[in-house]
DRENDO-1510 file (C-alpha; in Angstrom, 1 decimal, always signed):
<recs>
REC; n; res; u; v; w
REC; 1; MET; -6.5; +28.9; -44.5 .
REC; 2; LYS; -9.7; +27.4; -45.9 .
REC; 3; ILE; -9.6; +23.7; -46.6 .
REC; 4; LYS; -10.8; +22.8; -50.1 .
REC; 5; GLU; -11.7; +19.6; -52.0 .
REC; 6; HIS; -8.5; +17.7; -53.0 .
REC; 7; ASP; -6.4; +19.5; -50.3 .
REC; 8; CYS; -4.1; +17.3; -48.2 .
REC; 9; VAL; -5.0; +17.6; -44.5 .
REC; 10; VAL; -3.5; +16.3; -41.3 .
REC; 11; LEU; -5.4; +14.5; -38.5 .
REC; 12; THR; -5.0; +16.3; -35.2 .
REC; 13; ALA; -6.8; +13.5; -33.2 .
REC; 14; GLY; -6.6; +9.8; -33.8 .
REC; 15; LEU; -9.5; +7.7; -35.2 .
REC; 16; PRO; -8.8; +4.3; -33.5 .
REC; 17; ALA; -11.8; +2.6; -35.1 .
REC; 18; GLU; -10.2; +3.3; -38.5 .
REC; 19; ALA; -6.6; +2.5; -37.4 .
REC; 20; LEU; -5.7; +6.2; -38.0 .
REC; 21; GLU; -3.4; +8.2; -35.8 .
REC; 22; ALA; -2.9; +12.0; -35.2 .
REC; 23; GLY; -0.4; +13.1; -37.8 .
REC; 24; ASP; -1.8; +10.8; -40.6 .
REC; 25; VAL; -2.3; +12.7; -43.9 .
REC; 26; GLY; -5.4; +12.3; -46.1 .
REC; 27; THR; -7.1; +14.0; -49.0 .
REC; 28; VAL; -10.4; +15.9; -48.8 .
REC; 29; VAL; -12.9; +14.3; -51.2 .
REC; 30; HIS; -16.0; +16.2; -50.0 .
REC; 31; ILE; -16.9; +19.1; -47.8 .
REC; 32; HIS; -19.9; +18.9; -45.5 .
REC; 33; ALA; -22.1; +21.8; -44.2 .
REC; 34; ASP; -19.8; +24.6; -45.5 .
REC; 35; GLY; -16.8; +23.2; -43.7 .
REC; 36; ALA; -18.3; +21.8; -40.5 .
REC; 37; ALA; -16.8; +18.4; -41.4 .
REC; 38; TYR; -14.9; +16.8; -44.3 .
REC; 39; GLU; -15.0; +13.5; -46.0 .
REC; 40; VAL; -11.3; +12.5; -46.1 .
REC; 41; GLU; -9.6; +9.6; -47.9 .
REC; 42; PHE; -6.6; +8.1; -46.2 .
REC; 43; ALA; -4.3; +5.8; -48.2 .
REC; 44; THR; -1.0; +4.1; -48.0 .
REC; 45; LEU; +1.9; +5.6; -49.9 .
REC; 46; ALA; +1.4; +2.7; -52.4 .
REC; 47; GLY; -2.0; +4.1; -53.1 .
REC; 48; HIS; -4.2; +1.6; -51.3 .
REC; 49; THR; -7.2; +3.2; -49.6 .
REC; 50; ILE; -7.2; +2.6; -45.8 .
REC; 51; ALA; -10.4; +4.5; -45.1 .
REC; 52; VAL; -12.8; +7.2; -46.3 .
REC; 53; VAL; -14.2; +8.9; -43.2 .
REC; 54; THR; -16.1; +12.0; -42.2 .
REC; 55; VAL; -13.9; +14.0; -39.9 .
REC; 56; PRO; -15.1; +17.1; -37.9 .
REC; 57; ALA; -13.3; +20.3; -38.9 .
REC; 58; GLY; -11.7; +20.5; -35.4 .
REC; 59; ASN; -9.9; +17.3; -35.9 .
REC; 60; LEU; -8.1; +18.4; -39.1 .
REC; 61; ARG; -5.6; +21.0; -40.2 .
REC; 62; PRO; -4.2; +21.9; -43.6 .
REC; 63; VAL; -0.7; +20.6; -44.5 .
REC; 64; GLY; +1.8; +23.2; -43.5 .
REC; 65; LYS; +4.9; +24.4; -45.3 .
REC; 66; ARG; +7.2; +23.0; -42.6 .
REC; 67; ASP; +5.5; +19.5; -42.4 .
REC; 68; VAL; +7.6; +16.5; -43.1 .
REC; 69; ASN; +6.5; +13.1; -44.3 .
REC; 70; HIS; +6.9; +10.3; -41.8 .
REC; 71; VAL; +6.2; +6.6; -42.5 .
REC; 72; ARG; +4.6; +4.1; -40.1 .
REC; 73; GLU; +3.4; +0.6; -41.0 .
REC; 74; LEU; -0.3; +0.1; -40.8 .
REC; 75; GLN; -1.0; -2.6; -38.2 .
REC; 76; PRO; -3.3; -5.5; -39.3 .
REC; 77; ALA; -6.9; -5.3; -37.9 .
</recs>
């Protein structure tokens, strides 16, 4: 499945510098180099942006039909 702008995606590898963990869900806001990497916005469920980061395609996957939301509290930096 091709990932498009505004799609929800799942991190498959954590980004510790951004306090993001594998399994976190974000929204694609820009596609780099025909899908080599994606600019993804990660936000809390209340709508506050945590980070907007460039993520290599190999570290993301589309949200699947059997995925379930799970909540974790963001730890302070």
